PQR file with spaces between the fields and no chain letter, atoms N, CA, C, O and H, PARSE charges and radii, in Angstrom:
ATOM       1  N    MET     1       1.645   -6.223   46.149 -0.4000 1.5000
ATOM       2  CA   MET     1       0.887   -7.588   45.043 -0.0000 2.0000
ATOM       3  C    MET     1       0.231   -6.641   44.060  0.5500 1.7000
ATOM       4  O    MET     1       1.098   -6.328   43.245 -0.5500 1.4000
ATOM       5  N    ARG     2      -0.577   -6.222   43.860 -0.4000 1.5000
ATOM       6  CA   ARG     2      -1.095   -5.480   42.951 -0.0000 2.0000
ATOM       7  C    ARG     2       0.024   -4.937   41.929  0.5500 1.7000
ATOM       8  O    ARG     2      -0.163   -5.192   40.739 -0.5500 1.4000
ATOM       9  H    ARG     2      -1.282   -6.477   44.523  0.4000 1.0000
ATOM      10  N    ASN     3       1.020   -4.305   42.246 -0.4000 1.5000
ATOM      11  CA   ASN     3       2.226   -4.044   41.565 -0.0000 2.0000
ATOM      12  C    ASN     3       2.658   -5.309   40.886  0.5500 1.7000
ATOM      13  O    ASN     3       2.965   -5.241   39.696 -0.5500 1.4000
ATOM      14  H    ASN     3       1.171   -4.097   43.213  0.4000 1.0000
ATOM      15  N    VAL     4       2.689   -5.951   41.240 -0.4000 1.5000
ATOM      16  CA   VAL     4       3.709   -7.480   40.525 -0.0000 2.0000
ATOM      17  C    VAL     4       2.282   -8.055   39.399  0.5500 1.7000
ATOM      18  O    VAL     4       2.457   -8.684   38.355 -0.5500 1.4000
ATOM      19  H    VAL     4       2.440   -6.006   42.207  0.4000 1.0000
ATOM      20  N    ARG     5       1.138   -7.703   39.873 -0.4000 1.5000
ATOM      21  CA   ARG     5       0.266   -8.532   38.573 -0.0000 2.0000
ATOM      22  C    ARG     5       0.056   -7.082   37.773  0.5500 1.7000
ATOM      23  O    ARG     5      -1.009   -7.196   37.168 -0.5500 1.4000
ATOM      24  H    ARG     5       0.996   -7.192   40.721  0.4000 1.0000
ATOM      25  N    SER     6       0.388   -6.324   37.628 -0.4000 1.5000
ATOM      26  CA   SER     6       0.489   -5.047   36.619 -0.0000 2.0000
ATOM      27  C    SER     6       1.663   -5.124   36.009  0.5500 1.7000
ATOM      28  O    SER     6       1.629   -5.042   34.782 -0.5500 1.4000
ATOM      29  H    SER     6       1.254   -6.231   38.119  0.4000 1.0000
ATOM      30  N    ILE     7       3.042   -5.305   36.696 -0.4000 1.5000
ATOM      31  CA   ILE     7       4.383   -5.962   36.026 -0.0000 2.0000
ATOM      32  C    ILE     7       3.983   -7.554   35.413  0.5500 1.7000
ATOM      33  O    ILE     7       4.643   -7.861   34.421 -0.5500 1.4000
ATOM      34  H    ILE     7       3.070   -5.373   37.694  0.4000 1.0000
ATOM      35  N    CYS     8       3.067   -8.501   35.852 -0.4000 1.5000
ATOM      36  CA   CYS     8       2.871   -9.906   35.139 -0.0000 2.0000
ATOM      37  C    CYS     8       2.251   -9.133   33.820  0.5500 1.7000
ATOM      38  O    CYS     8       2.960   -8.713   32.905 -0.5500 1.4000
ATOM      39  H    CYS     8       2.530   -8.251   36.658  0.4000 1.0000
ATOM      40  N    GLY     9       1.079   -9.035   33.860 -0.4000 1.5000
ATOM      41  CA   GLY     9      -0.074   -8.186   32.769 -0.0000 2.0000
ATOM      42  C    GLY     9       0.689   -7.563   32.289  0.5500 1.7000
ATOM      43  O    GLY     9       0.444   -7.853   31.118 -0.5500 1.4000
ATOM      44  H    GLY     9       0.504   -9.375   34.603  0.4000 1.0000
ATOM      45  N    ARG    10       1.838   -6.580   32.223 -0.4000 1.5000
ATOM      46  CA   ARG    10       2.079   -5.588   31.144 -0.0000 2.0000
ATOM      47  C    ARG    10       3.379   -6.853   30.568  0.5500 1.7000
ATOM      48  O    ARG    10       3.927   -6.435   29.548 -0.5500 1.4000
ATOM      49  H    ARG    10       2.037   -6.344   33.174  0.4000 1.0000
ATOM      50  N    LEU    11       3.860   -8.079   30.974 -0.4000 1.5000
ATOM      51  CA   LEU    11       4.665   -8.529   30.357 -0.0000 2.0000
ATOM      52  C    LEU    11       4.462  -10.101   29.570  0.5500 1.7000
ATOM      53  O    LEU    11       5.311  -10.710   28.919 -0.5500 1.4000
ATOM      54  H    LEU    11       3.415   -8.418   31.803  0.4000 1.0000
ATOM      55  N    ALA    12       3.231  -10.457   29.833 -0.4000 1.5000
ATOM      56  CA   ALA    12       2.621  -10.911   29.397 -0.0000 2.0000
ATOM      57  C    ALA    12       1.688  -10.508   28.218  0.5500 1.7000
ATOM      58  O    ALA    12       0.895  -11.245   27.631 -0.5500 1.4000
ATOM      59  H    ALA    12       2.541   -9.962   30.362  0.4000 1.0000
ATOM      60  N    LEU    13       1.934   -9.219   27.994 -0.4000 1.5000
ATOM      61  CA   LEU    13       0.801   -7.929   26.925 -0.0000 2.0000
ATOM      62  C    LEU    13       1.942   -7.998   25.825  0.5500 1.7000
ATOM      63  O    LEU    13       1.639   -8.007   24.631 -0.5500 1.4000
ATOM      64  H    LEU    13       2.578   -8.620   28.471  0.4000 1.0000
ATOM      65  N    LEU    14       3.025   -8.038   26.175 -0.4000 1.5000
ATOM      66  CA   LEU    14       4.826   -7.313   25.909 -0.0000 2.0000
ATOM      67  C    LEU    14       4.996   -8.729   24.637  0.5500 1.7000
ATOM      68  O    LEU    14       4.972   -8.739   23.407 -0.5500 1.4000
ATOM      69  H    LEU    14       3.271   -8.031   27.144  0.4000 1.0000
ATOM      70  N    SER    15       5.148   -9.683   25.569 -0.4000 1.5000
ATOM      71  CA   SER    15       5.253  -10.806   24.845 -0.0000 2.0000
ATOM      72  C    SER    15       4.411  -11.230   23.853  0.5500 1.7000
ATOM      73  O    SER    15       4.763  -11.146   22.677 -0.5500 1.4000
ATOM      74  H    SER    15       5.168   -9.675   26.569  0.4000 1.0000
ATOM      75  N    ALA    16       3.265  -11.710   24.193 -0.4000 1.5000
ATOM      76  CA   ALA    16       1.855  -11.751   23.318 -0.0000 2.0000
ATOM      77  C    ALA    16       2.569  -10.329   21.706  0.5500 1.7000
ATOM      78  O    ALA    16       2.787  -10.905   20.640 -0.5500 1.4000
ATOM      79  H    ALA    16       2.979  -11.778   25.149  0.4000 1.0000
ATOM      80  N    CYS    17       2.751   -9.250   21.703 -0.4000 1.5000
ATOM      81  CA   CYS    17       2.961   -8.428   21.121 -0.0000 2.0000
ATOM      82  C    CYS    17       4.007   -9.041   20.214  0.5500 1.7000
ATOM      83  O    CYS    17       3.780   -9.227   19.018 -0.5500 1.4000
ATOM      84  H    CYS    17       2.574   -8.782   22.569  0.4000 1.0000
ATOM      85  N    ALA    18       5.025   -9.319   20.728 -0.4000 1.5000
ATOM      86  CA   ALA    18       6.804   -9.822   20.441 -0.0000 2.0000
ATOM      87  C    ALA    18       6.149  -11.281   19.499  0.5500 1.7000
ATOM      88  O    ALA    18       6.550  -11.728   18.424 -0.5500 1.4000
ATOM      89  H    ALA    18       5.209   -9.168   21.700  0.4000 1.0000
ATOM      90  N    CYS    19       5.200  -11.683   20.241 -0.4000 1.5000
ATOM      91  CA   CYS    19       5.015  -12.696   19.314 -0.0000 2.0000
ATOM      92  C    CYS    19       4.139  -12.909   18.227  0.5500 1.7000
ATOM      93  O    CYS    19       4.255  -13.913   17.524 -0.5500 1.4000
ATOM      94  H    CYS    19       4.874  -11.319   21.114  0.4000 1.0000
ATOM      95  N    LEU    20       2.591  -11.377   17.868 -0.4000 1.5000
ATOM      96  CA   LEU    20       2.775  -11.502   16.540 -0.0000 2.0000
ATOM      97  C    LEU    20       3.592  -10.769   16.087  0.5500 1.7000
ATOM      98  O    LEU    20       3.749  -10.836   14.868 -0.5500 1.4000
ATOM      99  H    LEU    20       2.496  -10.562   18.439  0.4000 1.0000
ATOM     100  N    LEU    21       4.196  -10.062   16.651 -0.4000 1.5000
ATOM     101  CA   LEU    21       5.429   -8.937   15.660 -0.0000 2.0000
ATOM     102  C    LEU    21       6.708  -10.118   15.225  0.5500 1.7000
ATOM     103  O    LEU    21       7.810   -9.627   14.980 -0.5500 1.4000
ATOM     104  H    LEU    21       4.068  -10.008   17.642  0.4000 1.0000
ATOM     105  N    ALA    22       6.594  -11.310   15.152 -0.4000 1.5000
ATOM     106  CA   ALA    22       7.393  -12.102   14.428 -0.0000 2.0000
ATOM     107  C    ALA    22       7.349  -12.658   14.141  0.5500 1.7000
ATOM     108  O    ALA    22       8.207  -13.526   14.305 -0.5500 1.4000
ATOM     109  H    ALA    22       5.699  -11.708   15.351  0.4000 1.0000
ATOM     110  N    ALA    23       6.073  -12.856   13.208 -0.4000 1.5000
ATOM     111  CA   ALA    23       5.487  -13.359   12.540 -0.0000 2.0000
ATOM     112  C    ALA    23       5.671  -12.668   10.937  0.5500 1.7000
ATOM     113  O    ALA    23       6.323  -13.031    9.958 -0.5500 1.4000
ATOM     114  H    ALA    23       5.376  -12.151   13.074  0.4000 1.0000
ATOM     115  N    CYS    24       4.896  -11.670   11.157 -0.4000 1.5000
ATOM     116  CA   CYS    24       5.637  -10.501   10.169 -0.0000 2.0000
ATOM     117  C    CYS    24       6.963   -9.807    9.820  0.5500 1.7000
ATOM     118  O    CYS    24       7.136   -8.831    9.091 -0.5500 1.4000
ATOM     119  H    CYS    24       4.367  -11.375   11.952  0.4000 1.0000
ATOM     120  N    MET    25       7.997  -10.647   10.613 -0.4000 1.5000
ATOM     121  CA   MET    25       9.391  -10.417   10.044 -0.0000 2.0000
ATOM     122  C    MET    25      10.088  -11.624    8.899  0.5500 1.7000
ATOM     123  O    MET    25      11.204  -11.697    8.386 -0.5500 1.4000
ATOM     124  H    MET    25       7.856  -11.440   11.205  0.4000 1.0000
ATOM     125  N    THR    26       9.013  -12.383    8.804 -0.4000 1.5000
ATOM     126  CA   THR    26       9.352  -13.738    7.696 -0.0000 2.0000
ATOM     127  C    THR    26       9.807  -12.934    6.556  0.5500 1.7000
ATOM     128  O    THR    26       8.997  -12.188    6.007 -0.5500 1.4000
ATOM     129  H    THR    26       8.106  -12.324    9.220  0.4000 1.0000
ATOM     130  N    PRO    27      10.936  -13.004    6.171 -0.5600 1.5000
ATOM     131  CA   PRO    27      11.403  -12.435    4.953  0.2800 2.0000
ATOM     132  C    PRO    27      10.471  -14.194    3.511  0.5500 1.7000
ATOM     133  O    PRO    27      10.002  -15.317    3.701 -0.5500 1.4000
ATOM     134  N    VAL    28      10.785  -13.091    2.037 -0.4000 1.5000
ATOM     135  CA   VAL    28       9.917  -13.250    1.454 -0.0000 2.0000
ATOM     136  C    VAL    28      11.159  -14.436    0.556  0.5500 1.7000
ATOM     137  O    VAL    28      12.315  -14.220    0.192 -0.5500 1.4000
ATOM     138  H    VAL    28      11.166  -12.179    1.883  0.4000 1.0000
ATOM     139  N    LYS    29      10.476  -15.424    0.465 -0.4000 1.5000
ATOM     140  CA   LYS    29      11.615  -16.386    0.319 -0.0000 2.0000
ATOM     141  C    LYS    29      12.072  -16.318   -1.516  0.5500 1.7000
ATOM     142  O    LYS    29      11.916  -15.224   -2.058 -0.5500 1.4000
ATOM     143  H    LYS    29       9.537  -15.600    0.761  0.4000 1.0000
ATOM     144  N    PRO    30      12.486  -17.220   -2.177 -0.5600 1.5000
ATOM     145  CA   PRO    30      13.042  -17.082   -3.229  0.2800 2.0000
ATOM     146  C    PRO    30      11.605  -17.249   -3.989  0.5500 1.7000
ATOM     147  O    PRO    30      11.029  -16.266   -4.455 -0.5500 1.4000
ATOM     148  N    TRP    31      11.165  -18.339   -4.063 -0.4000 1.5000
ATOM     149  CA   TRP    31      10.291  -18.811   -4.599 -0.0000 2.0000
ATOM     150  C    TRP    31       8.651  -18.524   -4.321  0.5500 1.7000
ATOM     151  O    TRP    31       7.916  -19.227   -5.015 -0.5500 1.4000
ATOM     152  H    TRP    31      11.633  -19.138   -3.685  0.4000 1.0000
ATOM     153  N    GLU    32       8.013  -17.641   -3.456 -0.4000 1.5000
ATOM     154  CA   GLU    32       7.403  -16.997   -3.222 -0.0000 2.0000
ATOM     155  C    GLU    32       7.065  -15.552   -3.920  0.5500 1.7000
ATOM     156  O    GLU    32       5.952  -15.036   -4.017 -0.5500 1.4000
ATOM     157  H    GLU    32       8.609  -17.070   -2.892  0.4000 1.0000
ATOM     158  N    ARG    33       8.314  -15.038   -4.379 -0.4000 1.5000
ATOM     159  CA   ARG    33       8.368  -14.184   -5.130 -0.0000 2.0000
ATOM     160  C    ARG    33       7.199  -13.986   -5.726  0.5500 1.7000
ATOM     161  O    ARG    33       6.370  -13.131   -5.414 -0.5500 1.4000
ATOM     162  H    ARG    33       9.218  -15.457   -4.301  0.4000 1.0000
ATOM     163  N    GLY    34       7.103  -14.957   -6.788 -0.4000 1.5000
ATOM     164  CA   GLY    34       6.620  -15.344   -7.737 -0.0000 2.0000
ATOM     165  C    GLY    34       5.139  -14.585   -8.181  0.5500 1.7000
ATOM     166  O    GLY    34       4.655  -13.982   -9.138 -0.5500 1.4000
ATOM     167  H    GLY    34       7.777  -15.652   -7.042  0.4000 1.0000
ATOM     168  N    THR    35       4.726  -15.103   -6.638 -0.4000 1.5000
ATOM     169  CA   THR    35       3.226  -14.731   -6.249 -0.0000 2.0000
ATOM     170  C    THR    35       3.396  -12.608   -6.275  0.5500 1.7000
ATOM     171  O    THR    35       2.708  -11.629   -6.566 -0.5500 1.4000
ATOM     172  H    THR    35       5.120  -15.593   -5.861  0.4000 1.0000
ATOM     173  N    LEU    36       4.339  -12.831   -5.923 -0.4000 1.5000
ATOM     174  CA   LEU    36       4.010  -10.982   -5.785 -0.0000 2.0000
ATOM     175  C    LEU    36       4.354  -10.406   -7.038  0.5500 1.7000
ATOM     176  O    LEU    36       3.819   -9.321   -7.268 -0.5500 1.4000
ATOM     177  H    LEU    36       4.898  -13.626   -5.686  0.4000 1.0000
ATOM     178  N    ALA    37       5.270  -10.961   -8.080 -0.4000 1.5000
ATOM     179  CA   ALA    37       5.121  -10.391   -9.164 -0.0000 2.0000
ATOM     180  C    ALA    37       3.750  -11.049  -10.381  0.5500 1.7000
ATOM     181  O    ALA    37       3.911  -11.056  -11.601 -0.5500 1.4000
ATOM     182  H    ALA    37       5.704  -11.843   -7.893  0.4000 1.0000
ATOM     183  N    LYS    38       2.769  -11.431   -9.838 -0.4000 1.5000
ATOM     184  CA   LYS    38       1.179  -11.801  -10.767 -0.0000 2.0000
ATOM     185  C    LYS    38       0.838  -10.186  -10.876  0.5500 1.7000
ATOM     186  O    LYS    38       1.224   -9.303  -10.110 -0.5500 1.4000
ATOM     187  H    LYS    38       2.638  -11.425   -8.847  0.4000 1.0000
ATOM     188  N    PRO    39       0.105  -10.072  -11.905 -0.5600 1.5000
ATOM     189  CA   PRO    39      -0.513   -8.750  -12.308  0.2800 2.0000
ATOM     190  C    PRO    39      -0.812   -8.510  -11.144  0.5500 1.7000
ATOM     191  O    PRO    39      -0.156   -7.806  -10.377 -0.5500 1.4000
ATOM     192  N    GLN    40      -2.144   -9.247  -10.830 -0.4000 1.5000
ATOM     193  CA   GLN    40      -3.603   -8.852   -9.743 -0.0000 2.0000
ATOM     194  C    GLN    40      -2.737   -8.515   -8.288  0.5500 1.7000
ATOM     195  O    GLN    40      -3.465   -8.264   -7.328 -0.5500 1.4000
ATOM     196  H    GLN    40      -2.677   -9.819  -11.454  0.4000 1.0000
ATOM     197  N    MET    41      -1.015   -8.482   -7.996 -0.4000 1.5000
ATOM     198  CA   MET    41      -1.056   -7.891   -7.163 -0.0000 2.0000
ATOM     199  C    MET    41       0.224   -6.515   -7.390  0.5500 1.7000
ATOM     200  O    MET    41       1.203   -6.462   -6.646 -0.5500 1.4000
ATOM     201  H    MET    41      -0.424   -8.686   -8.776  0.4000 1.0000
ATOM     202  N    ALA    42       0.046   -5.721   -8.263 -0.4000 1.5000
ATOM     203  CA   ALA    42       0.144   -4.528   -8.800 -0.0000 2.0000
ATOM     204  C    ALA    42      -0.355   -3.934   -8.584  0.5500 1.7000
ATOM     205  O    ALA    42      -1.497   -4.380   -8.696 -0.5500 1.4000
ATOM     206  H    ALA    42      -0.749   -5.764   -8.868  0.4000 1.0000
ATOM     207  N    LEU    43      -0.383   -2.397   -8.066 -0.4000 1.5000
ATOM     208  CA   LEU    43      -0.817   -1.513   -7.496 -0.0000 2.0000
ATOM     209  C    LEU    43      -1.828   -0.807   -8.458  0.5500 1.7000
ATOM     210  O    LEU    43      -2.792   -0.057   -8.307 -0.5500 1.4000
ATOM     211  H    LEU    43       0.545   -2.035   -7.975  0.4000 1.0000
ATOM     212  N    VAL    44      -1.201   -1.359   -9.477 -0.4000 1.5000
ATOM     213  CA   VAL    44      -2.150   -0.226  -10.740 -0.0000 2.0000
ATOM     214  C    VAL    44      -2.030   -1.637  -11.958  0.5500 1.7000
ATOM     215  O    VAL    44      -1.183   -1.958  -12.791 -0.5500 1.4000
ATOM     216  H    VAL    44      -0.417   -1.968   -9.600  0.4000 1.0000
ATOM     217  N    PRO    45      -3.067   -2.087  -11.615 -0.5600 1.5000
ATOM     218  CA   PRO    45      -3.493   -4.114  -12.599  0.2800 2.0000
ATOM     219  C    PRO    45      -3.436   -4.407  -13.256  0.5500 1.7000
ATOM     220  O    PRO    45      -3.222   -5.580  -13.564 -0.5500 1.4000
ATOM     221  N    ASP    46      -3.763   -2.553  -14.565 -0.4000 1.5000
ATOM     222  CA   ASP    46      -4.345   -2.383  -15.714 -0.0000 2.0000
ATOM     223  C    ASP    46      -3.574   -0.945  -15.950  0.5500 1.7000
ATOM     224  O    ASP    46      -4.110    0.125  -15.662 -0.5500 1.4000
ATOM     225  H    ASP    46      -3.936   -1.600  -14.315  0.4000 1.0000
ATOM     226  N    PRO    47      -2.307   -1.047  -16.484 -0.5600 1.5000
ATOM     227  CA   PRO    47      -1.813    0.883  -16.236  0.2800 2.0000
ATOM     228  C    PRO    47      -2.410    1.339  -17.802  0.5500 1.7000
ATOM     229  O    PRO    47      -2.452    2.551  -18.011 -0.5500 1.4000
ATOM     230  N    GLN    48      -3.005    0.148  -19.222 -0.4000 1.5000
ATOM     231  CA   GLN    48      -3.703    1.092  -19.927 -0.0000 2.0000
ATOM     232  C    GLN    48      -4.604    1.771  -19.617  0.5500 1.7000
ATOM     233  O    GLN    48      -4.776    2.948  -19.933 -0.5500 1.4000
ATOM     234  H    GLN    48      -2.971   -0.837  -19.052  0.4000 1.0000
ATOM     235  N    ASN    49      -5.560    0.817  -18.689 -0.4000 1.5000
ATOM     236  CA   ASN    49      -6.359    1.415  -18.336 -0.0000 2.0000
ATOM     237  C    ASN    49      -6.900    2.673  -17.729  0.5500 1.7000
ATOM     238  O    ASN    49      -7.762    3.506  -18.009 -0.5500 1.4000
ATOM     239  H    ASN    49      -5.420   -0.139  -18.432  0.4000 1.0000
ATOM     240  N    ALA    50      -5.798    2.396  -16.527 -0.4000 1.5000
ATOM     241  CA   ALA    50      -5.126    3.709  -15.817 -0.0000 2.0000
ATOM     242  C    ALA    50      -5.059    4.692  -16.226  0.5500 1.7000
ATOM     243  O    ALA    50      -5.441    5.756  -15.737 -0.5500 1.4000
ATOM     244  H    ALA    50      -5.098    1.719  -16.299  0.4000 1.0000
ATOM     245  N    ALA    51      -4.562    4.486  -17.188 -0.4000 1.5000
ATOM     246  CA   ALA    51      -3.760    5.898  -18.860 -0.0000 2.0000
ATOM     247  C    ALA    51      -5.182    6.518  -19.210  0.5500 1.7000
ATOM     248  O    ALA    51      -5.454    7.717  -19.279 -0.5500 1.4000
ATOM     249  H    ALA    51      -4.252    3.622  -17.585  0.4000 1.0000
ATOM     250  N    ILE    52      -5.695    5.861  -19.336 -0.4000 1.5000
ATOM     251  CA   ILE    52      -7.711    5.950  -20.208 -0.0000 2.0000
ATOM     252  C    ILE    52      -8.082    6.560  -19.531  0.5500 1.7000
ATOM     253  O    ILE    52      -8.372    7.706  -19.875 -0.5500 1.4000
ATOM     254  H    ILE    52      -5.474    4.887  -19.280  0.4000 1.0000
ATOM     255  N    MET    53      -8.296    6.088  -18.067 -0.4000 1.5000
ATOM     256  CA   MET    53      -9.198    6.550  -17.147 -0.0000 2.0000
ATOM     257  C    MET    53      -8.724    8.152  -16.943  0.5500 1.7000
ATOM     258  O    MET    53      -9.458    9.139  -16.985 -0.5500 1.4000
ATOM     259  H    MET    53      -8.060    5.157  -17.787  0.4000 1.0000
ATOM     260  N    GLN    54      -7.371    8.111  -16.724 -0.4000 1.5000
ATOM     261  CA   GLN    54      -6.393    9.487  -16.345 -0.0000 2.0000
ATOM     262  C    GLN    54      -6.995    9.904  -17.335  0.5500 1.7000
ATOM     263  O    GLN    54      -7.972   10.586  -17.025 -0.5500 1.4000
ATOM     264  H    GLN    54      -6.775    7.309  -16.689  0.4000 1.0000
ATOM     265  N    HIS    55      -6.811    9.773  -18.531 -0.4000 1.5000
ATOM     266  CA   HIS    55      -6.887   10.770  -19.737 -0.0000 2.0000
ATOM     267  C    HIS    55      -8.882   11.748  -19.660  0.5500 1.7000
ATOM     268  O    HIS    55      -9.377   12.871  -19.565 -0.5500 1.4000
ATOM     269  H    HIS    55      -6.018    9.219  -18.783  0.4000 1.0000
ATOM     270  N    THR    56      -9.206   10.554  -19.763 -0.4000 1.5000
ATOM     271  CA   THR    56     -11.031   10.993  -19.417 -0.0000 2.0000
ATOM     272  C    THR    56     -10.845   12.072  -17.914  0.5500 1.7000
ATOM     273  O    THR    56     -10.663   13.275  -18.098 -0.5500 1.4000
ATOM     274  H    THR    56      -8.803    9.642  -19.840  0.4000 1.0000
ATOM     275  N    TYR    57     -10.888   11.717  -17.008 -0.4000 1.5000
ATOM     276  CA   TYR    57     -10.468   12.634  -15.646 -0.0000 2.0000
ATOM     277  C    TYR    57      -9.752   14.279  -15.980  0.5500 1.7000
ATOM     278  O    TYR    57     -10.236   15.290  -15.472 -0.5500 1.4000
ATOM     279  H    TYR    57     -11.036   10.739  -16.858  0.4000 1.0000
ATOM     280  N    THR    58      -8.774   14.306  -16.730 -0.4000 1.5000
ATOM     281  CA   THR    58      -8.526   15.099  -16.707 -0.0000 2.0000
ATOM     282  C    THR    58      -9.384   16.421  -18.084  0.5500 1.7000
ATOM     283  O    THR    58      -9.294   17.643  -18.205 -0.5500 1.4000
ATOM     284  H    THR    58      -8.381   13.484  -17.143  0.4000 1.0000
ATOM     285  N    SER    59      -9.978   15.582  -18.694 -0.4000 1.5000
ATOM     286  CA   SER    59     -10.628   16.018  -20.545 -0.0000 2.0000
ATOM     287  C    SER    59     -11.110   16.406  -19.555  0.5500 1.7000
ATOM     288  O    SER    59     -10.334   17.139  -18.943 -0.5500 1.4000
ATOM     289  H    SER    59     -10.050   14.590  -18.595  0.4000 1.0000
ATOM     290  N    LYS    60     -13.010   16.123  -18.597 -0.4000 1.5000
ATOM     291  CA   LYS    60     -13.766   16.310  -17.928 -0.0000 2.0000
ATOM     292  C    LYS    60     -13.559   17.564  -17.416  0.5500 1.7000
ATOM     293  O    LYS    60     -14.092   18.624  -17.743 -0.5500 1.4000
ATOM     294  H    LYS    60     -13.640   15.527  -19.095  0.4000 1.0000
ATOM     295  N    GLU    61     -12.381   17.240  -16.228 -0.4000 1.5000
ATOM     296  CA   GLU    61     -11.981   18.657  -15.175 -0.0000 2.0000
ATOM     297  C    GLU    61     -11.824   19.544  -15.940  0.5500 1.7000
ATOM     298  O    GLU    61     -12.487   20.526  -15.608 -0.5500 1.4000
ATOM     299  H    GLU    61     -11.948   16.379  -15.963  0.4000 1.0000
ATOM     300  N    THR    62     -10.984   19.752  -17.252 -0.4000 1.5000
ATOM     301  CA   THR    62     -10.079   20.582  -18.154 -0.0000 2.0000
ATOM     302  C    THR    62      -9.867   21.645  -17.647  0.5500 1.7000
ATOM     303  O    THR    62     -10.202   22.821  -17.789 -0.5500 1.4000
ATOM     304  H    THR    62     -10.445   18.954  -17.523  0.4000 1.0000
ATOM     305  N    SER    63      -8.575   20.389  -16.346 -0.4000 1.5000
ATOM     306  CA   SER    63      -7.564   21.202  -16.180 -0.0000 2.0000
ATOM     307  C    SER    63      -6.638   19.664  -16.300  0.5500 1.7000
ATOM     308  O    SER    63      -7.019   18.501  -16.428 -0.5500 1.4000
ATOM     309  H    SER    63      -8.303   19.434  -16.231  0.4000 1.0000
ATOM     310  N    SER    64      -5.246   20.294  -16.188 -0.4000 1.5000
ATOM     311  CA   SER    64      -4.618   18.139  -15.926 -0.0000 2.0000
ATOM     312  C    SER    64      -3.538   19.590  -15.190  0.5500 1.7000
ATOM     313  O    SER    64      -3.591   20.804  -14.992 -0.5500 1.4000
ATOM     314  H    SER    64      -4.937   21.239  -16.083  0.4000 1.0000
ATOM     315  N    GLY    65      -2.542   18.296  -14.989 -0.4000 1.5000
ATOM     316  CA   GLY    65      -1.291   18.578  -14.023 -0.0000 2.0000
ATOM     317  C    GLY    65      -1.566   17.860  -12.659  0.5500 1.7000
ATOM     318  O    GLY    65      -2.730   17.482  -12.527 -0.5500 1.4000
ATOM     319  H    GLY    65      -2.499   17.309  -15.149  0.4000 1.0000
ATOM     320  N    GLY    66      -0.782   17.623  -11.703 -0.4000 1.5000
ATOM     321  CA   GLY    66      -1.105   17.064  -10.164 -0.0000 2.0000
ATOM     322  C    GLY    66      -0.567   15.314  -10.871  0.5500 1.7000
ATOM     323  O    GLY    66      -0.363   14.189  -10.416 -0.5500 1.4000
ATOM     324  H    GLY    66       0.163   17.930  -11.810  0.4000 1.0000
ATOM     325  N    TYR    67      -0.539   15.807  -11.826 -0.4000 1.5000
ATOM     326  CA   TYR    67      -0.378   13.379  -11.964 -0.0000 2.0000
ATOM     327  C    TYR    67       1.202   13.595  -12.744  0.5500 1.7000
ATOM     328  O    TYR    67       1.422   12.434  -13.091 -0.5500 1.4000
ATOM     329  H    TYR    67      -0.705   16.721  -12.196  0.4000 1.0000
ATOM     330  N    GLY    68       2.457   14.441  -13.228 -0.4000 1.5000
ATOM     331  CA   GLY    68       3.104   14.507  -13.544 -0.0000 2.0000
ATOM     332  C    GLY    68       2.697   14.870  -14.768  0.5500 1.7000
ATOM     333  O    GLY    68       3.719   15.010  -15.439 -0.5500 1.4000
ATOM     334  H    GLY    68       2.279   15.384  -12.946  0.4000 1.0000
ATOM     335  N    VAL    69       1.400   15.179  -15.651 -0.4000 1.5000
ATOM     336  CA   VAL    69       1.282   15.633  -16.706 -0.0000 2.0000
ATOM     337  C    VAL    69       1.152   17.041  -17.008  0.5500 1.7000
ATOM     338  O    VAL    69       0.346   17.798  -16.468 -0.5500 1.4000
ATOM     339  H    VAL    69       0.570   15.065  -15.105  0.4000 1.0000
ATOM     340  N    GLY    70       2.252   17.444  -18.182 -0.4000 1.5000
ATOM     341  CA   GLY    70       2.072   18.903  -18.704 -0.0000 2.0000
ATOM     342  C    GLY    70       0.642   19.246  -18.791  0.5500 1.7000
ATOM     343  O    GLY    70      -0.127   18.300  -18.620 -0.5500 1.4000
ATOM     344  H    GLY    70       2.907   16.828  -18.621  0.4000 1.0000
ATOM     345  N    GLY    71       0.167   20.312  -19.003 -0.4000 1.5000
ATOM     346  CA   GLY    71      -0.892   21.147  -19.657 -0.0000 2.0000
ATOM     347  C    GLY    71      -0.940   22.766  -19.966  0.5500 1.7000
ATOM     348  O    GLY    71      -0.173   23.662  -20.319 -0.5500 1.4000
ATOM     349  H    GLY    71       0.791   21.080  -19.142  0.4000 1.0000
ATOM     350  N    GLY    72      -1.603   22.675  -19.797 -0.4000 1.5000
ATOM     351  CA   GLY    72      -2.397   24.225  -19.988 -0.0000 2.0000
ATOM     352  C    GLY    72      -3.655   24.362  -19.268  0.5500 1.7000
ATOM     353  O    GLY    72      -3.304   25.309  -18.563 -0.5500 1.4000
ATOM     354  H    GLY    72      -2.226   21.947  -19.510  0.4000 1.0000
ATOM     355  N    GLY    73      -4.602   24.182  -18.987 -0.4000 1.5000
ATOM     356  CA   GLY    73      -5.638   24.164  -18.318 -0.0000 2.0000
ATOM     357  C    GLY    73      -7.022   23.825  -19.183  0.5500 1.7000
ATOM     358  O    GLY    73      -8.167   23.506  -18.864 -0.5500 1.4000
ATOM     359  H    GLY    73      -4.886   23.413  -19.560  0.4000 1.0000
ATOM     360  N    CYS    74      -6.109   24.133  -20.843 -0.4000 1.5000
ATOM     361  CA   CYS    74      -7.432   24.638  -21.430 -0.0000 2.0000
ATOM     362  C    CYS    74      -8.568   23.278  -22.362  0.5500 1.7000
ATOM     363  O    CYS    74      -9.581   23.461  -23.038 -0.5500 1.4000
ATOM     364  H    CYS    74      -5.178   24.392  -21.103  0.4000 1.0000
ATOM     365  N    GLY    75      -7.611   21.573  -21.894 -0.4000 1.5000
ATOM     366  CA   GLY    75      -8.833   20.662  -22.133 -0.0000 2.0000
ATOM     367  C    GLY    75      -8.394   20.772  -23.420  0.5500 1.7000
ATOM     368  O    GLY    75      -9.367   21.223  -24.025 -0.5500 1.4000
ATOM     369  H    GLY    75      -6.789   21.425  -21.345  0.4000 1.0000
ATOM     370  N    CYS    76      -7.054   20.549  -24.573 -0.4000 1.5000
ATOM     371  CA   CYS    76      -6.931   20.791  -25.861 -0.0000 2.0000
ATOM     372  C    CYS    76      -5.785   19.849  -26.061  0.5500 1.7000
ATOM     373  O    CYS    76      -5.328   19.591  -27.174 -0.5500 1.4000
ATOM     374  H    CYS    76      -6.264   20.182  -24.081  0.4000 1.0000
ATOM     375  N    ASN    77      -5.172   19.157  -24.518 -0.4000 1.5000
ATOM     376  CA   ASN    77      -4.320   18.123  -24.557 -0.0000 2.0000
ATOM     377  C    ASN    77      -4.799   17.207  -24.810  0.5500 1.7000
ATOM     378  O    ASN    77      -4.144   16.167  -24.884 -0.5500 1.4000
ATOM     379  H    ASN    77      -5.544   19.367  -23.614  0.4000 1.0000
């Protein structure tokens, strides 16, 4: 009897997980893509500001590199 309860509990948990995961599998509709294309949805919302911050960081650290930028580490780039 205890084994049957355990199996029923596992099946209930598995079905609940399947229902939750089914909600995540909804494809993005064409009319919803406009929301994803908004600037605030980008990984870097302001690329120019990010470039300035990166330049300041590399200048203060007197080294560059690791971000795809060449340089000798003298701070003169």
